[in-house]
Backbone of each chain as ProteinMPNN parsed JSONL, in Angstrom:
{"seq_chain_A": "MGILIGVWLISGMPDHWLRRLIGSVALALALLQLVFLTTRIRMGHHGSVSAGVGVLAGMASSIANSAGVMLGPYLAGLGLFNAAVVATGGAALVTANCLKVLSYWSIGFLTWRMIWMALLAWPLLYLGSWLGWRVNAYLPRRLFALVLIGIAIAGSLKLLLT", "coords_chain_A": {"N_chain_A": [[51.236, -44.097, -17.566], [51.943, -42.996, -15.342], [51.37, -40.287, -15.374], [48.554, -40.532, -15.483], [48.08, -41.378, -12.712], [49.29, -39.076, -11.431], [47.479, -37.459, -12.044], [44.592, -38.221, -11.364], [45.172, -37.813, -8.603], [46.255, -35.031, -8.166], [43.368, -33.721, -9.205], [40.512, -32.071, -8.186], [41.656, -31.117, -5.806], [41.919, -29.04, -3.267], [43.288, -25.46, -3.581], [44.717, -24.275, -1.852], [46.159, -26.62, -0.736], [46.967, -27.861, -3.589], [48.79, -26.274, -3.828], [50.858, -26.188, -1.852], [51.725, -28.974, -2.587], [52.682, -28.898, -5.081], [54.887, -27.312, -4.221], [55.994, -29.028, -2.714], [56.868, -31.003, -4.227], [58.214, -29.99, -6.344], [60.655, -29.192, -4.94], [61.712, -31.418, -3.497], [62.534, -32.793, -6.27], [64.553, -30.74, -7.162], [66.262, -31.032, -4.99], [66.672, -33.528, -5.502], [68.044, -33.512, -8.33], [69.836, -31.535, -7.87], [71.755, -33.633, -6.401], [72.031, -35.134, -8.401], [73.881, -33.561, -10.094], [75.88, -32.503, -8.355], [77.295, -35.262, -7.991], [78.528, -38.525, -8.259], [76.748, -40.26, -8.728], [74.748, -42.652, -10.479], [71.726, -42.932, -12.669], [70.825, -46.943, -12.664], [70.054, -49.015, -15.281], [68.263, -51.136, -15.593], [65.511, -53.105, -16.256], [63.691, -53.082, -14.589], [64.406, -50.22, -13.105], [63.829, -48.866, -15.131], [61.012, -48.683, -15.525], [60.308, -47.97, -13.385], [61.538, -45.405, -13.297], [59.93, -44.033, -15.628], [57.109, -44.05, -14.299], [57.637, -42.371, -12.58], [58.341, -39.972, -13.221], [56.546, -39.776, -14.872], [54.391, -39.016, -13.14], [55.758, -36.95, -11.903], [55.747, -34.853, -13.854], [52.962, -34.553, -14.018], [52.18, -33.465, -11.557], [54.213, -31.502, -11.291], [55.147, -30.386, -13.786], [57.629, -31.631, -14.361], [59.143, -33.871, -15.4], [61.687, -33.971, -16.906], [63.343, -33.69, -14.93], [63.393, -36.419, -14.216], [64.015, -37.851, -16.354], [66.238, -36.881, -17.905], [68.978, -37.419, -16.518], [68.522, -40.045, -16.757], [69.012, -40.722, -19.221], [71.218, -39.148, -19.352], [72.471, -40.886, -18.384], [72.912, -43.067, -20.266], [74.861, -42.332, -21.664], [74.677, -40.675, -24.129], [75.081, -37.64, -25.908], [74.72, -34.151, -25.335], [72.429, -32.587, -27.391], [71.96, -35.318, -28.064], [70.523, -35.884, -25.738], [68.702, -33.766, -25.358], [66.853, -34.127, -27.323], [66.109, -36.468, -27.478], [65.249, -36.923, -24.87], [62.868, -35.08, -25.359], [61.324, -36.198, -27.604], [60.483, -38.392, -26.314], [58.661, -36.975, -24.554], [56.653, -36.068, -26.273], [54.49, -37.151, -26.359], [53.736, -37.973, -23.852], [53.381, -35.743, -22.679], [50.898, -34.703, -24.362], [49.164, -36.457, -23.638], [48.685, -35.54, -20.853], [48.233, -32.899, -21.368], [45.574, -33.603, -21.957], [44.385, -34.386, -20.098], [44.695, -32.362, -18.172], [42.794, -30.665, -19.625], [40.285, -32.555, -19.136], [39.541, -32.345, -16.135], [39.611, -29.725, -15.653], [41.505, -27.375, -15.329], [42.828, -26.436, -17.336], [41.958, -24.031, -19.658], [39.926, -22.623, -22.301], [40.808, -20.016, -22.677], [43.122, -20.301, -21.595], [43.784, -21.4, -23.406], [44.08, -20.135, -25.596], [45.584, -18.09, -25.418], [47.956, -18.939, -24.923], [48.746, -19.395, -27.48], [48.42, -17.17, -29.03], [51.56, -16.279, -27.803], [52.62, -17.826, -29.262], [54.822, -17.006, -31.058], [56.802, -15.85, -29.433], [57.177, -18.264, -27.711], [58.447, -19.32, -29.694], [60.926, -17.875, -30.53], [62.241, -17.887, -27.935], [62.944, -20.485, -27.975], [64.597, -20.838, -30.723], [66.65, -19.132, -29.539], [67.66, -20.964, -27.375], [68.419, -23.158, -28.576], [70.341, -21.909, -30.396], [72.3, -21.211, -28.455], [73.176, -23.767, -27.387], [75.34, -25.515, -27.558], [77.312, -23.35, -26.117], [76.699, -22.871, -23.691], [76.968, -23.008, -20.3], [76.762, -25.853, -18.996], [76.249, -26.956, -16.379], [76.416, -24.761, -14.52], [74.439, -22.869, -15.391], [72.49, -24.991, -14.787], [72.607, -25.141, -12.055], [71.484, -22.418, -11.134], [68.875, -22.86, -12.044], [68.033, -24.549, -10.245], [68.565, -23.249, -7.86], [66.721, -21.466, -8.25], [64.221, -22.832, -8.517], [64.036, -24.089, -6.106], [64.078, -21.773, -4.126], [61.47, -20.351, -5.399], [59.712, -23.101, -4.63], [59.945, -23.276, -1.834], [59.257, -20.909, -1.365], [56.377, -20.937, -1.944], [55.825, -23.454, -0.179], [55.901, -21.904, 2.412], [54.06, -19.848, 2.457]], "CA_chain_A": [[50.711, -44.278, -16.206], [52.361, -41.983, -14.063], [50.607, -38.904, -15.633], [47.0, -40.7, -14.842], [48.177, -41.584, -11.386], [49.103, -37.485, -10.659], [46.185, -36.345, -12.618], [44.389, -38.283, -10.075], [46.064, -37.044, -7.443], [45.33, -33.438, -7.602], [42.004, -33.174, -9.465], [40.029, -31.814, -7.066], [42.551, -30.816, -4.712], [41.923, -27.339, -3.195], [44.145, -24.534, -4.181], [46.278, -24.371, -1.271], [46.623, -27.877, -0.867], [47.969, -28.449, -4.32], [50.183, -25.05, -3.667], [51.918, -27.212, -1.22], [52.15, -30.216, -2.968], [53.42, -28.26, -5.971], [55.903, -27.017, -3.867], [57.028, -30.271, -2.146], [57.533, -32.081, -4.985], [59.423, -29.219, -6.63], [61.576, -28.918, -4.113], [62.353, -32.847, -3.638], [63.056, -33.033, -7.457], [65.332, -29.913, -7.173], [67.493, -31.597, -4.761], [67.396, -34.556, -6.577], [68.847, -33.018, -9.681], [71.236, -31.07, -7.476], [72.591, -34.666, -6.191], [72.465, -35.829, -9.768], [74.441, -32.819, -10.84], [77.011, -32.502, -7.882], [77.759, -36.23, -7.526], [78.48, -39.114, -9.691], [75.79, -41.082, -8.834], [73.937, -42.22, -11.968], [70.616, -44.536, -12.472], [71.035, -47.885, -13.481], [69.213, -49.468, -16.432], [67.999, -52.133, -15.589], [64.035, -53.116, -16.669], [62.871, -52.488, -13.21], [64.55, -49.257, -13.035], [63.364, -47.997, -16.146], [59.6, -48.429, -15.884], [60.024, -47.076, -12.21], [61.535, -43.753, -13.872], [58.586, -43.976, -16.495], [56.079, -43.922, -13.74], [57.975, -41.548, -11.607], [58.515, -39.156, -14.086], [54.943, -39.143, -15.087], [54.163, -38.207, -11.88], [56.187, -35.821, -11.592], [55.139, -34.603, -15.054], [51.482, -34.234, -14.127], [51.95, -32.389, -10.552], [55.196, -29.995, -11.161], [55.589, -30.024, -14.937], [58.86, -32.12, -14.415], [59.35, -35.097, -16.256], [62.815, -33.658, -17.343], [64.571, -34.177, -13.903], [64.151, -38.285, -13.806], [64.509, -38.177, -17.664], [67.675, -36.585, -17.714], [69.92, -37.863, -15.831], [68.405, -41.374, -17.258], [69.328, -40.872, -20.983], [72.675, -38.8, -20.046], [73.321, -42.166, -18.237], [73.165, -43.716, -20.966], [76.024, -41.647, -22.641], [74.298, -39.667, -25.006], [75.802, -36.432, -25.653], [73.519, -32.869, -24.839], [72.024, -32.66, -28.284], [71.017, -36.19, -28.33], [69.672, -36.197, -24.748], [67.436, -32.681, -25.535], [66.142, -34.51, -28.577], [65.386, -37.984, -27.115], [63.983, -36.423, -24.167], [62.015, -33.946, -25.861], [60.311, -37.434, -28.482], [59.595, -38.901, -25.166], [57.574, -36.172, -23.891], [55.538, -35.783, -26.713], [53.255, -37.991, -26.101], [53.332, -37.926, -22.261], [52.461, -34.272, -23.045], [49.424, -34.106, -24.783], [48.224, -36.971, -22.785], [49.119, -34.748, -19.445], [47.286, -31.695, -21.394], [44.306, -33.948, -22.438], [43.625, -34.935, -18.763], [44.3, -31.005, -17.596], [41.364, -30.279, -19.798], [39.012, -33.008, -18.825], [39.842, -32.003, -14.577], [39.319, -27.992, -15.452], [42.722, -27.105, -14.977], [43.151, -25.953, -18.866], [40.585, -23.738, -19.978], [39.962, -21.887, -23.467], [41.129, -18.563, -22.441], [45.002, -19.961, -21.941], [45.278, -22.011, -24.788], [44.148, -18.674, -26.858], [46.425, -16.644, -24.981], [49.567, -19.544, -25.219], [48.86, -19.727, -28.947], [48.943, -15.752, -29.232], [52.347, -16.335, -27.503], [53.449, -18.593, -29.525], [56.089, -16.107, -31.699], [57.991, -15.941, -28.034], [58.047, -19.475, -27.827], [59.787, -19.414, -30.858], [62.165, -17.067, -30.311], [63.166, -18.558, -27.391], [63.384, -21.951, -28.442], [65.87, -20.306, -31.223], [67.589, -18.935, -28.883], [68.173, -21.831, -26.955], [69.079, -24.199, -29.371], [71.809, -21.454, -30.801], [73.366, -21.284, -27.426], [73.524, -24.864, -26.255], [76.623, -25.539, -27.776], [78.227, -22.644, -25.856], [75.818, -23.138, -22.679], [78.056, -23.806, -19.082], [75.394, -26.458, -18.48], [76.477, -27.002, -14.81], [76.325, -23.42, -13.386], [73.209, -22.652, -15.593], [71.782, -25.97, -14.198], [72.428, -24.597, -10.497], [71.083, -21.364, -11.258], [67.476, -23.2, -12.247], [67.852, -25.321, -9.492], [68.182, -22.239, -7.092], [65.135, -20.753, -8.448], [63.227, -23.811, -7.917], [64.244, -24.13, -4.219], [63.588, -20.919, -4.043], [60.047, -20.78, -5.528], [58.826, -24.12, -3.63], [60.043, -22.933, -0.126], [57.765, -19.344, -0.81], [55.046, -21.614, -1.994], [55.6, -23.93, 1.238], [55.668, -21.142, 3.381], [53.165, -18.749, 2.769]], "C_chain_A": [[50.732, -43.431, -15.053], [51.62, -40.619, -14.312], [49.209, -39.624, -15.036], [47.382, -40.915, -13.203], [48.205, -40.023, -10.413], [48.163, -36.822, -10.978], [45.032, -36.427, -11.816], [44.281, -37.651, -8.864], [45.616, -35.788, -7.122], [43.775, -33.08, -8.597], [41.153, -33.167, -8.146], [40.5, -31.342, -5.979], [42.132, -29.059, -4.487], [43.166, -26.361, -3.587], [45.526, -24.836, -3.288], [46.694, -25.557, -0.476], [47.493, -28.233, -1.693], [49.29, -27.262, -4.462], [51.107, -26.026, -3.009], [52.258, -28.4, -1.51], [53.04, -29.991, -4.03], [54.729, -27.901, -5.107], [57.01, -27.846, -3.231], [57.64, -30.879, -3.122], [58.701, -31.177, -5.678], [60.632, -29.469, -5.872], [62.444, -30.12, -4.083], [63.102, -32.692, -5.487], [64.188, -31.896, -7.967], [66.454, -30.39, -6.397], [67.593, -32.586, -5.159], [68.35, -34.183, -7.767], [70.077, -32.515, -8.936], [71.952, -32.347, -6.905], [73.115, -34.941, -7.451], [73.847, -34.928, -10.463], [75.89, -32.397, -10.109], [77.77, -33.805, -7.883], [78.305, -37.308, -8.742], [78.178, -40.165, -9.53], [74.824, -41.191, -10.133], [72.702, -43.661, -11.984], [71.075, -45.787, -13.469], [69.999, -48.362, -14.395], [68.612, -51.004, -16.69], [66.369, -52.022, -15.872], [63.089, -52.332, -15.698], [63.136, -50.587, -13.112], [64.118, -47.84, -13.972], [61.658, -47.719, -16.07], [59.553, -47.715, -14.087], [60.133, -45.722, -12.311], [60.7, -43.229, -14.612], [57.9, -43.538, -15.224], [56.045, -42.469, -12.445], [57.915, -40.053, -12.199], [57.3, -38.789, -14.65], [54.147, -38.302, -14.556], [54.438, -37.069, -11.823], [56.162, -34.45, -12.808], [53.339, -33.689, -14.735], [51.344, -33.175, -12.96], [52.88, -31.197, -10.562], [55.114, -29.757, -12.583], [57.592, -30.538, -15.377], [59.306, -33.149, -14.414], [61.198, -34.937, -16.219], [63.726, -33.909, -16.231], [64.965, -35.593, -13.485], [64.767, -38.296, -15.413], [65.428, -38.093, -18.064], [68.528, -37.248, -17.532], [69.787, -39.348, -16.218], [68.913, -41.486, -18.588], [70.463, -40.315, -20.782], [73.323, -40.174, -19.703], [73.65, -43.467, -18.901], [74.345, -43.417, -22.429], [75.746, -41.291, -24.014], [74.888, -38.324, -24.644], [74.207, -35.315, -25.462], [72.401, -32.891, -25.719], [71.061, -33.629, -28.734], [69.805, -36.413, -26.845], [68.209, -35.016, -24.733], [66.531, -33.396, -26.57], [65.495, -36.351, -28.292], [64.888, -37.555, -25.942], [62.535, -35.842, -24.643], [60.938, -34.77, -27.119], [59.571, -37.545, -27.591], [58.63, -38.233, -24.221], [56.708, -35.867, -24.341], [54.34, -35.831, -26.687], [52.637, -38.104, -24.745], [52.541, -36.502, -22.607], [51.176, -34.077, -23.224], [48.502, -35.283, -24.126], [47.835, -36.09, -21.316], [48.028, -33.296, -20.036], [45.304, -32.148, -21.842], [43.636, -33.921, -20.666], [43.38, -33.986, -17.787], [43.212, -30.842, -17.893], [40.274, -30.61, -19.343], [38.896, -32.655, -16.547], [39.178, -30.563, -14.624], [40.808, -27.493, -14.974], [43.272, -26.161, -16.456], [42.217, -25.265, -19.589], [40.908, -22.754, -21.436], [40.537, -20.589, -23.575], [42.478, -18.886, -22.261], [45.14, -20.619, -22.725], [44.752, -20.952, -25.906], [45.455, -17.818, -26.528], [48.124, -17.284, -25.271], [49.073, -19.475, -26.863], [48.835, -17.979, -29.373], [50.666, -15.705, -28.642], [53.522, -17.177, -27.993], [54.951, -17.97, -30.5], [57.268, -15.779, -30.32], [58.309, -16.816, -27.702], [59.106, -19.745, -28.747], [60.914, -19.058, -30.569], [62.852, -17.653, -29.078], [63.565, -19.831, -27.646], [64.657, -21.796, -29.269], [66.926, -20.057, -30.69], [68.485, -19.595, -27.923], [68.975, -23.153, -27.751], [70.089, -23.413, -30.244], [73.036, -21.6, -29.691], [73.578, -22.637, -26.963], [74.422, -25.244, -26.272], [77.408, -24.692, -26.591], [77.934, -22.447, -24.046], [76.779, -23.598, -21.067], [76.694, -24.355, -18.273], [75.203, -26.27, -17.069], [75.923, -25.991, -13.853], [74.768, -22.876, -14.091], [72.016, -23.618, -14.74], [71.522, -25.801, -12.487], [71.715, -23.289, -10.282], [69.3, -21.92, -11.246], [67.295, -24.12, -10.928], [67.487, -24.468, -7.911], [66.585, -21.694, -7.35], [64.299, -21.555, -7.943], [63.15, -23.972, -6.681], [63.778, -22.97, -3.835], [61.736, -20.549, -4.095], [59.122, -21.522, -4.707], [58.849, -23.593, -2.207], [59.299, -21.694, -0.059], [56.76, -20.375, -1.213], [54.662, -22.538, -0.634], [55.576, -23.074, 2.289], [54.768, -20.02, 3.652], [51.726, -19.208, 2.626]], "O_chain_A": [[49.923, -43.211, -14.152], [51.319, -39.926, -13.34], [48.814, -39.128, -13.981], [46.564, -40.336, -12.488], [47.628, -39.743, -9.362], [47.856, -35.754, -10.449], [44.397, -35.435, -11.46], [43.337, -37.077, -8.323], [44.88, -35.433, -6.202], [43.265, -31.969, -8.453], [41.128, -34.041, -7.28], [39.695, -31.115, -5.075], [42.082, -28.16, -5.327], [44.138, -27.009, -3.974], [46.645, -25.275, -3.556], [47.547, -25.444, 0.404], [48.554, -28.755, -1.351], [50.379, -27.384, -5.023], [52.018, -26.588, -3.617], [53.066, -28.99, -0.792], [54.073, -30.655, -4.108], [55.743, -28.418, -5.578], [58.226, -27.673, -3.147], [58.797, -31.288, -3.025], [59.888, -31.499, -5.625], [61.59, -30.018, -6.415], [63.611, -30.098, -4.475], [64.306, -32.465, -5.609], [64.712, -32.073, -9.067], [67.579, -30.275, -6.883], [68.769, -32.906, -5.327], [69.428, -34.758, -7.922], [71.201, -32.923, -9.23], [73.154, -32.081, -6.919], [74.319, -35.006, -7.699], [74.679, -35.469, -11.192], [76.867, -32.044, -10.769], [78.985, -33.644, -7.777], [78.464, -36.972, -9.915], [78.846, -41.125, -9.914], [74.273, -40.249, -10.704], [72.76, -44.81, -11.545], [71.518, -45.713, -14.615], [68.878, -47.947, -14.101], [68.566, -51.718, -17.691], [65.877, -50.902, -15.735], [62.223, -51.467, -15.83], [62.19, -49.801, -13.061], [64.069, -46.624, -13.791], [61.14, -46.69, -16.504], [58.629, -46.962, -13.778], [59.374, -44.901, -11.797], [60.509, -42.018, -14.499], [58.175, -42.357, -15.012], [55.165, -41.889, -11.808], [57.44, -39.111, -11.564], [57.013, -37.618, -14.898], [53.483, -37.353, -14.972], [53.622, -36.155, -11.707], [56.523, -33.299, -12.561], [52.851, -32.636, -15.144], [50.636, -32.179, -13.113], [52.589, -30.119, -10.044], [54.958, -28.544, -12.727], [58.41, -30.088, -16.18], [59.943, -33.528, -13.432], [61.889, -35.721, -15.568], [64.855, -34.325, -16.492], [65.95, -36.028, -12.889], [65.901, -38.725, -15.629], [65.864, -39.051, -18.703], [69.003, -37.824, -18.511], [70.806, -40.023, -16.074], [69.244, -42.614, -18.954], [71.248, -40.575, -21.694], [74.291, -40.654, -20.295], [74.264, -44.464, -18.52], [74.551, -43.936, -23.526], [76.499, -41.579, -24.944], [75.143, -37.919, -23.51], [73.027, -35.664, -25.467], [71.321, -33.158, -25.193], [70.007, -33.459, -29.346], [68.676, -36.903, -26.874], [67.086, -35.255, -24.29], [65.337, -33.098, -26.521], [64.677, -37.063, -28.875], [63.702, -37.882, -25.9], [61.405, -36.178, -24.288], [59.946, -34.181, -27.548], [58.404, -37.152, -27.561], [57.969, -38.778, -23.337], [55.776, -35.408, -23.682], [53.415, -35.04, -26.874], [51.446, -38.273, -24.485], [51.329, -36.336, -22.748], [50.416, -33.449, -22.487], [47.28, -35.143, -24.064], [46.695, -36.096, -20.851], [47.211, -32.763, -19.285], [44.297, -31.45, -21.963], [42.56, -33.457, -20.29], [42.554, -34.085, -16.88], [42.351, -30.793, -17.013], [39.353, -29.838, -19.073], [37.851, -32.941, -15.963], [38.334, -30.229, -13.792], [40.813, -27.251, -13.767], [44.115, -25.268, -16.369], [41.521, -26.001, -20.288], [42.011, -22.232, -21.601], [40.723, -20.125, -24.7], [43.268, -18.021, -22.639], [46.279, -20.82, -23.146], [45.113, -21.082, -27.075], [46.117, -17.086, -27.264], [49.118, -16.652, -25.627], [50.175, -19.915, -27.189], [49.538, -17.783, -30.364], [51.2, -14.786, -29.262], [54.679, -17.315, -27.597], [56.002, -18.609, -30.504], [58.457, -15.511, -30.488], [59.464, -16.91, -27.289], [60.234, -20.219, -28.619], [61.861, -19.815, -30.358], [64.05, -17.913, -29.186], [64.744, -20.125, -27.445], [65.692, -22.347, -28.895], [68.02, -20.497, -31.045], [69.608, -19.209, -27.599], [69.925, -23.848, -27.39], [70.802, -24.15, -30.925], [74.208, -21.934, -29.864], [74.291, -22.675, -25.96], [74.88, -25.539, -25.169], [78.243, -25.388, -26.013], [78.775, -21.984, -23.276], [77.189, -24.758, -21.017], [75.94, -23.829, -17.455], [74.286, -25.623, -16.564], [75.26, -26.155, -12.828], [73.935, -22.474, -13.278], [70.988, -23.193, -14.214], [70.554, -26.204, -11.841], [71.331, -23.087, -9.13], [68.529, -21.372, -10.459], [66.116, -24.362, -10.672], [66.62, -24.767, -7.091], [65.61, -21.631, -6.601], [63.598, -21.208, -6.993], [62.038, -23.992, -6.153], [62.859, -23.095, -3.026], [60.965, -20.504, -3.136], [58.107, -21.07, -4.177], [57.829, -23.509, -1.522], [58.753, -21.325, 0.981], [56.154, -20.617, -0.169], [53.565, -22.473, -0.079], [55.135, -23.607, 3.307], [54.673, -19.385, 4.703], [50.803, -18.424, 2.847]]}, "seq_chain_B": "MPEPSLEVLAAATALAAFVAGFLRGSLGGGIGLALTPILTLALPAQSALGLTGFVLILADPIILRYYWR", "coords_chain_B": {"N_chain_B": [[37.352, -23.208, -9.874], [39.451, -20.654, -9.712], [39.829, -18.01, -11.956], [42.337, -16.104, -13.025], [43.092, -12.773, -13.578], [42.786, -11.099, -16.697], [45.529, -9.548, -17.625], [47.163, -10.395, -15.632], [47.106, -13.031, -16.748], [48.036, -12.828, -19.714], [50.569, -11.626, -18.842], [52.059, -13.704, -17.494], [51.879, -15.757, -19.464], [53.255, -14.824, -21.45], [55.569, -14.76, -20.2], [56.399, -17.267, -19.847], [55.959, -18.657, -21.882], [58.539, -17.629, -23.722], [60.179, -18.355, -21.61], [60.254, -21.148, -21.392], [60.61, -22.121, -24.093], [63.405, -20.981, -24.089], [64.697, -22.89, -22.293], [63.836, -25.25, -23.011], [64.79, -25.576, -25.581], [68.332, -25.032, -25.148], [68.954, -26.673, -22.522], [67.257, -28.515, -22.276], [65.579, -30.357, -20.394], [64.1, -29.713, -16.949], [62.36, -27.534, -17.066], [59.714, -27.188, -16.409], [60.642, -27.433, -13.301], [61.638, -24.925, -12.497], [59.975, -23.015, -13.565], [56.916, -24.006, -12.782], [56.383, -23.629, -10.178], [57.377, -20.915, -9.893], [54.905, -19.519, -11.231], [53.042, -20.417, -9.993], [53.056, -18.62, -7.755], [51.848, -16.311, -9.016], [49.707, -17.138, -10.313], [46.872, -19.16, -9.826], [47.344, -22.153, -8.41], [46.049, -24.486, -10.026], [45.727, -23.15, -12.854], [48.41, -22.395, -13.445], [49.641, -24.948, -13.508], [47.845, -26.055, -15.876], [48.24, -24.283, -17.63], [51.324, -24.465, -18.362], [51.818, -26.822, -18.996], [50.176, -27.11, -20.978], [51.957, -25.061, -23.24], [54.367, -26.24, -22.714], [53.929, -28.258, -24.318], [53.511, -26.898, -26.768], [55.948, -26.198, -27.679], [57.302, -28.643, -28.2], [57.195, -29.653, -31.056], [58.521, -27.48, -32.057], [61.173, -27.854, -30.636], [62.058, -30.301, -31.837], [61.863, -30.181, -34.395], [64.488, -28.741, -34.518], [66.263, -30.084, -33.738], [66.011, -32.796, -34.805], [67.696, -35.8, -36.113]], "CA_chain_B": [[38.079, -22.837, -10.17], [39.493, -18.914, -9.694], [40.273, -17.944, -13.087], [43.323, -14.908, -13.048], [42.719, -11.483, -14.486], [43.624, -10.977, -18.283], [46.377, -9.062, -17.901], [48.159, -11.314, -15.165], [47.206, -14.172, -17.381], [48.716, -12.159, -20.253], [51.964, -11.283, -18.773], [52.441, -14.818, -17.389], [51.663, -16.694, -20.784], [54.164, -13.881, -22.409], [57.056, -15.152, -19.77], [56.071, -18.884, -19.795], [56.217, -18.843, -23.123], [59.768, -17.122, -24.068], [61.324, -18.883, -20.654], [60.108, -22.54, -21.943], [61.277, -22.441, -25.381], [65.001, -20.977, -24.209], [65.16, -23.546, -21.648], [63.955, -26.384, -23.879], [66.262, -25.255, -26.653], [69.229, -24.981, -24.527], [68.817, -27.548, -21.363], [65.931, -29.784, -22.567], [64.945, -30.326, -19.388], [64.339, -28.905, -15.811], [61.636, -26.205, -17.328], [58.55, -27.182, -14.768], [60.997, -27.62, -12.032], [61.571, -23.908, -12.311], [58.665, -22.206, -14.173], [55.84, -24.261, -12.016], [56.42, -22.696, -8.719], [57.388, -19.363, -9.779], [53.912, -19.134, -11.996], [52.154, -20.961, -9.226], [53.196, -17.671, -7.147], [51.03, -15.383, -9.317], [48.138, -17.604, -10.799], [46.017, -19.972, -8.981], [47.807, -23.429, -8.933], [45.767, -25.233, -11.426], [45.936, -22.538, -14.164], [49.716, -22.775, -13.532], [50.009, -26.197, -14.218], [47.331, -26.358, -17.129], [48.935, -22.921, -18.638], [52.656, -24.573, -18.389], [51.594, -28.242, -19.712], [50.043, -26.676, -23.125], [52.994, -24.041, -23.5], [55.533, -27.357, -23.372], [53.33, -29.207, -25.95], [53.364, -25.978, -28.439], [57.542, -26.406, -27.549], [57.421, -30.061, -28.528], [57.195, -29.637, -32.217], [59.651, -26.537, -32.638], [62.764, -28.424, -30.429], [62.097, -32.023, -32.377], [62.344, -29.604, -35.842], [65.968, -28.386, -34.241], [67.264, -31.57, -33.279], [66.01, -34.108, -35.605], [68.467, -36.195, -36.71]], "C_chain_B": [[38.715, -21.232, -10.056], [40.127, -18.62, -10.94], [41.254, -16.092, -12.568], [42.493, -14.119, -14.242], [43.019, -11.893, -15.895], [45.072, -10.521, -18.757], [47.623, -10.104, -17.17], [47.987, -12.53, -15.979], [48.435, -13.971, -18.756], [50.514, -12.401, -20.415], [52.608, -12.932, -18.132], [52.621, -16.106, -18.301], [53.16, -16.076, -21.498], [55.472, -14.802, -21.557], [57.064, -16.675, -20.001], [56.806, -19.502, -20.997], [57.79, -18.709, -23.945], [60.902, -18.397, -23.371], [61.185, -20.415, -21.167], [60.694, -22.862, -22.491], [62.877, -22.012, -25.306], [64.832, -22.312, -23.531], [64.96, -25.29, -22.322], [64.439, -26.825, -25.227], [67.122, -25.897, -26.005], [69.43, -26.186, -23.398], [68.257, -28.976, -21.423], [64.989, -30.398, -21.682], [64.948, -29.189, -18.037], [63.227, -27.874, -15.891], [60.603, -25.913, -15.994], [59.095, -27.262, -13.641], [61.273, -26.086, -12.068], [60.714, -22.749, -12.33], [57.228, -22.122, -12.979], [55.886, -23.248, -10.914], [56.469, -21.395, -8.891], [55.872, -18.543, -10.365], [52.951, -19.291, -11.197], [51.961, -19.616, -7.98], [52.031, -16.419, -7.609], [49.653, -16.014, -9.827], [47.773, -18.592, -9.642], [46.641, -21.356, -9.509], [47.46, -24.456, -10.085], [45.867, -24.609, -12.654], [47.716, -22.406, -14.544], [50.055, -24.005, -14.191], [49.157, -26.338, -15.637], [48.408, -25.326, -17.997], [50.925, -23.661, -19.395], [52.652, -25.819, -19.101], [51.328, -27.517, -21.195], [51.473, -25.658, -23.742], [54.159, -25.354, -23.985], [54.893, -27.797, -24.709], [53.469, -28.687, -27.167], [55.187, -26.214, -28.478], [57.709, -27.542, -28.159], [57.729, -30.23, -30.064], [58.92, -28.852, -32.838], [61.593, -27.638, -32.188], [63.331, -29.572, -31.426], [62.554, -31.162, -33.975], [63.66, -29.341, -35.385], [67.091, -29.129, -34.41], [67.131, -32.535, -33.6], [67.023, -34.374, -36.436], [68.465, -37.827, -37.02]], "O_chain_B": [[37.899, -20.534, -10.659], [41.252, -19.118, -10.972], [40.744, -15.19, -11.903], [41.765, -14.43, -15.185], [43.48, -13.005, -16.153], [45.669, -10.867, -19.776], [48.634, -10.515, -17.74], [48.988, -13.238, -15.867], [49.438, -14.676, -18.869], [51.293, -12.879, -21.238], [53.769, -13.185, -18.455], [53.248, -17.134, -18.045], [54.01, -16.82, -21.989], [56.265, -15.46, -22.232], [58.121, -17.116, -20.451], [57.703, -20.332, -21.141], [58.157, -19.609, -24.7], [61.813, -19.044, -23.887], [62.291, -20.919, -21.361], [61.491, -23.742, -22.166], [63.654, -22.459, -26.15], [64.812, -23.163, -24.421], [65.722, -26.241, -22.146], [64.488, -27.923, -25.782], [67.079, -27.127, -25.999], [70.51, -26.718, -23.654], [68.573, -30.055, -20.922], [63.893, -30.861, -21.998], [65.57, -28.126, -18.028], [63.032, -27.254, -14.846], [60.572, -25.068, -15.099], [58.313, -27.198, -12.693], [60.87, -25.867, -10.925], [60.642, -21.818, -11.528], [56.669, -21.144, -12.482], [55.373, -22.131, -10.96], [55.762, -20.647, -8.216], [55.626, -17.362, -10.117], [51.95, -18.588, -11.336], [50.911, -19.557, -7.34], [51.449, -15.723, -6.776], [48.602, -15.381, -9.726], [48.462, -18.694, -8.628], [46.549, -21.715, -10.683], [48.235, -25.059, -10.827], [46.088, -25.334, -13.625], [48.171, -22.337, -15.686], [50.659, -24.082, -15.26], [49.823, -26.756, -16.584], [49.205, -25.694, -18.86], [51.484, -23.398, -20.459], [53.569, -25.935, -19.914], [52.062, -27.426, -22.179], [51.777, -25.818, -24.924], [54.668, -25.496, -25.097], [55.321, -27.674, -25.857], [53.547, -29.267, -28.25], [55.61, -26.427, -29.614], [58.616, -27.377, -28.975], [58.62, -31.044, -30.306], [59.865, -29.25, -33.519], [62.569, -27.941, -32.873], [64.499, -29.781, -31.753], [63.533, -31.566, -34.603], [64.349, -29.98, -36.182], [68.219, -29.02, -34.891], [67.786, -33.448, -33.098], [67.378, -33.606, -37.33], [69.351, -38.325, -37.714]]}, "name": "protein", "num_of_chains": 2, "seq": "MGILIGVWLISGMPDHWLRRLIGSVALALALLQLVFLTTRIRMGHHGSVSAGVGVLAGMASSIANSAGVMLGPYLAGLGLFNAAVVATGGAALVTANCLKVLSYWSIGFLTWRMIWMALLAWPLLYLGSWLGWRVNAYLPRRLFALVLIGIAIAGSLKLLLTMPEPSLEVLAAATALAAFVAGFLRGSLGGGIGLALTPILTLALPAQSALGLTGFVLILADPIILRYYWR"}
């Protein structure tokens, strides 16, 4: 449901407004992730929280492809270890991503040219995935996550200020 | 919607594919958080969202293969 709400929100939006929306959402989610990373705040697992996380994750996914920011801490709060968080989050996102891509196609955000280009880049995707899987156990997750958050904040501010 | 040039789209797709694959395989999340704003700086916002979304969907089966238990 969150994905459909998000796609409805961005369909027909002019490019400059969409850039600012993406920048705003990405900045907010980056700061949220920073809070989760640097404090002991954890998401509760009451039914209403779970439903809310689901809707917000869907909206974050469709507006900024960032459902993981909501899902990751929620799954980690369940006490899962790293690989289980990655796998469970990945499985949850498969269905959501299918719906999102179909929605993008329907509003013209995804074209045949992009699809062909992405398919041609599949070897690079496979190589990156393999490399990521190999280093998963050795990666200093906290440092790496902080670097990503820094990149997200920098990119978001650039979008908002230009 | 303004279409990016072929060269820009190819470069953006290559970068997005490798980075998305690596981040999905290692951290599992936060890919769009970093990648979407960066791609939006080089591409029209609509193209950045569509491209990132499709690249992520291509990454899903690969990651499930590695982490399926």
